[in-house]
C-alpha positions in Angstrom: -58.6 0.4 3.7 -57.1 -0.8 7.6 -56.5 -3.7 6.0 -54.4 -2.7 2.3 -53.0 0.4 5.2 -50.9 -3.2 6.9 -50.5 -4.4 4.1 -48.5 -2.0 2.1 -46.8 -1.2 5.9 -45.8 -4.5 5.8 -44.7 -4.7 2.2 -42.5 -1.4 3.1 -41.0 -3.3 5.6 -39.7 -6.2 3.6 -38.4 -3.8 0.6 -36.4 -1.6 3.3 -33.8 -4.0 4.6 -33.2 -5.2 0.6 -33.0 -1.9 -1.1 -30.1 -1.3 1.9 -28.5 -5.2 1.3 -28.3 -3.3 -2.2 -27.0 0.0 -1.1 -24.2 -2.0 0.8 -23.1 -4.0 -1.9 -19.6 -2.8 -3.5 -19.1 -1.6 -6.6 -16.2 -2.8 -8.2 -13.5 -0.8 -9.9 -10.5 -1.5 -11.7 -6.8 1.0 -11.8 -3.2 0.3 -13.0 0.2 1.5 -11.5 3.2 2.3 -13.1 6.6 3.0 -10.5 10.1 3.6 -11.1 12.8 3.5 -7.9 16.3 4.4 -6.7 17.9 2.9 -4.0 21.2 2.7 -2.4 23.4 4.3 0.1 23.8 8.0 1.0 26.5 10.3 -0.3 29.5 9.3 1.0 30.6 12.6 3.0 27.6 11.1 5.6 30.2 8.6 6.9 32.0 11.7 8.6 29.0 12.7 10.3 27.3 9.1 11.1 30.9 7.0 11.7 31.4 3.8 9.6 29.1 1.8 11.4 25.8 3.4 11.2 27.0 4.8 7.5 26.7 0.9 6.4 23.6 0.5 7.3 21.9 3.5 6.2 19.9 3.6 2.7 18.0 5.9 0.9 15.8 5.8 -1.8 13.9 7.8 -3.7 10.7 6.5 -6.0 8.7 8.4 -9.1 5.5 6.6 -10.3 1.5 7.0 -12.0 -1.7 5.6 -10.9 -5.2 5.8 -12.5 -7.9 7.1 -10.3 -11.0 4.2 -9.6 -11.0 3.4 -13.5 -8.3 2.7 -16.4 -9.9 6.1 -17.9 -9.9 8.2 -15.1 -7.5 11.3 -14.2 -3.9 10.4 -13.6 -2.3 10.7 -10.0 1.4 11.2 -10.1 3.6 10.9 -6.4 7.0 11.1 -5.3 8.6 9.3 -1.9 11.9 10.5 -0.4 12.6 7.6 2.0 15.2 6.4 4.5 16.1 3.2 6.1 18.8 1.9 8.7 19.1 -1.5 9.2 18.9 -2.3 13.2 20.1 -6.3 12.8 19.8 -9.4 10.0 16.1 -9.6 11.2 14.9 -5.6 11.5 14.9 -2.5 9.4 13.4 0.7 10.6 12.6 3.8 7.7 11.1 7.3 7.5 8.9 8.2 4.2 7.8 11.1 2.5 5.5 11.3 -0.3 3.9 14.2 -2.5 0.9 13.0 -4.7 -0.3 15.3 -7.2 -3.9 15.2 -8.2 -5.9 15.6 -11.0 -9.0 15.9 -9.7 -9.1 16.1 -6.1 -6.5 18.4 -4.2 -2.8 16.9 -4.2 -1.7 14.9 -0.8 1.1 14.7 2.1 2.1 12.0 3.8 4.7 11.0 6.3 5.1 7.7 7.2 7.6 5.9 10.1 8.2 2.0 9.2 9.0 -1.3 11.0 10.3 -3.5 9.4 10.8 -7.8 9.9 12.4 -10.1 7.6 13.4 -13.5 8.4 13.9 -16.9 5.8 12.7 -20.3 6.4 13.6 -23.0 4.0 12.9 -21.6 0.6 10.9 -19.2 2.5 11.0 -15.6 2.5 8.8 -13.9 5.3 7.9 -10.5 5.9 6.0 -8.0 7.9 6.2 -4.4 8.2 4.1 -1.9 10.2 3.7 1.6 9.2 2.3 4.4 11.1 0.7 6.6 8.4 0.2 10.3 8.8 -2.2 11.9 5.7 -2.2 15.5 5.8 -5.9 16.2 5.9 -8.9 18.4 7.2 -10.1 16.8 10.6 -12.0 14.7 10.6 -10.8 13.0 7.9 -8.6 10.1 7.4 -5.5 11.4 8.8 -3.7 8.7 11.1 -3.9 5.5 9.6 -2.0 2.2 11.2 -1.4 -0.4 7.9 0.0 -4.1 9.2 1.5 -5.5 6.0 2.7 -9.1 5.7 4.2 -11.3 3.5 5.3 -14.9 2.3 7.7 -15.4 -0.6 8.7 -18.8 -2.3 11.7 -19.5 -4.0 11.6 -21.9 -6.2 14.5 -24.1 -8.0 15.2 -23.1 -11.1 13.0 -20.6 -12.0 13.4 -16.9 -12.7 10.3 -15.1 -11.4 9.4 -16.6 -7.3 5.5 -15.6 -5.8 5.4 -13.2 -3.0 1.7 -12.9 -1.7 1.3 -9.9 1.1 -2.2 -8.8 2.9 -2.1 -5.3 4.5 -5.0 -3.9 6.8 -5.4 -0.5 7.2 -6.9 0.9 10.4 -7.8 4.9 10.5 -7.0 6.3 14.3 -8.9 8.8 14.6 -11.9 10.9 16.6 -14.1 7.6 16.2 -11.4 5.5 18.1 -9.6 2.8 16.1 -11.5 1.8 12.8 -10.4 -1.0 10.2 -11.2 0.8 6.9 -9.8 -1.7 4.1 -7.4 -4.7 3.3 -4.8 -5.2 0.3 -4.1 -8.7 -1.0 -1.5 -8.8 -3.1 -0.2 -11.6 -6.2 3.3 -10.5 -8.1 6.6 -11.4 -8.7 9.9 -9.5 -9.3 13.4 -10.3 -11.4 16.9 -9.1 -11.6 17.7 -9.1 -14.4 20.9 -7.9 -14.8 23.4 -6.4 -11.3 21.3 -3.7 -10.0 18.2 -3.8 -12.0 14.6 -5.2 -11.7 11.4 -5.2 -12.5 8.6 -6.1 -11.1 4.8 -7.5 -12.0 2.0 -7.8 -9.1 -2.0 -8.2 -8.8 -3.6 -6.0 -6.6 -7.3 -6.1 -4.7 -8.3 -3.2 -2.4 -11.3 -3.4 -0.4 -12.8 -0.7 1.2 -14.6 -1.3 4.4 -16.5 0.9 7.1 -18.1 3.2 4.6 -21.7 3.6 3.2 -20.7 2.7 -0.2 -17.5 0.0 -0.4 -15.7 0.0 -3.4 -13.0 -3.1 -4.5 -10.4 -2.1 -6.8 -8.7 -5.0 -9.3 -5.1 -3.3 -10.2 -2.2 -4.1 -12.1 1.3 -2.7 -11.2 4.3 -2.8 -12.6 7.6 -0.9 -11.8 11.2 -0.8 -12.4 14.1 -0.2 -9.6 17.4 -0.1 -9.6 20.1 -0.4 -6.9 22.8 1.5 -6.8 25.2 0.0 -4.7 25.0 -3.0 -7.2 26.2 -1.1 -10.4 
């Protein structure tokens, strides 16, 4: 009897880690993002308020988009963005962003963001870095303060209209548990200005959750169309 009991306990100890590993295995999901954006200079009346130099450095933008949830068949999420950016010099831009997202299967979400963007060209490479501080208007204990670090490299292929860009972005939650690395986003895409001021873009995005009991990986197809009013 004792031998059987010890054997059962030993078997349980061997099975428990395997069960824990199974629970931590990431689940897979798919999604679709579609967006339309408009950007350009501020209204001419801003020049009297800001002065000619500051007015030329200021850009305003708006975007609306549709996103599926974790699966293509899940409820839609529609968002609206309003943002402003200021070119400090040829390498550095700073900006503000406000977003509202309407969600079919959960409460609507709001967020405010501050961005710092760096860019520099080396031969045919376009190197970019973006730091974002993002405040999500959620209940205490949820993911409210998020720091995002995005690194991007693009390459200009001679006599080719669809130059590729690759980026990786790291998400860090600054909350009651301290600094917590919660996710990574990889993106491979391209864009083309097919007419003055009109650009189409396409990308494949891979999101990976971290620091959760049941992490989820998502592969997303992103399509967007944008108009730059300054070039019309």
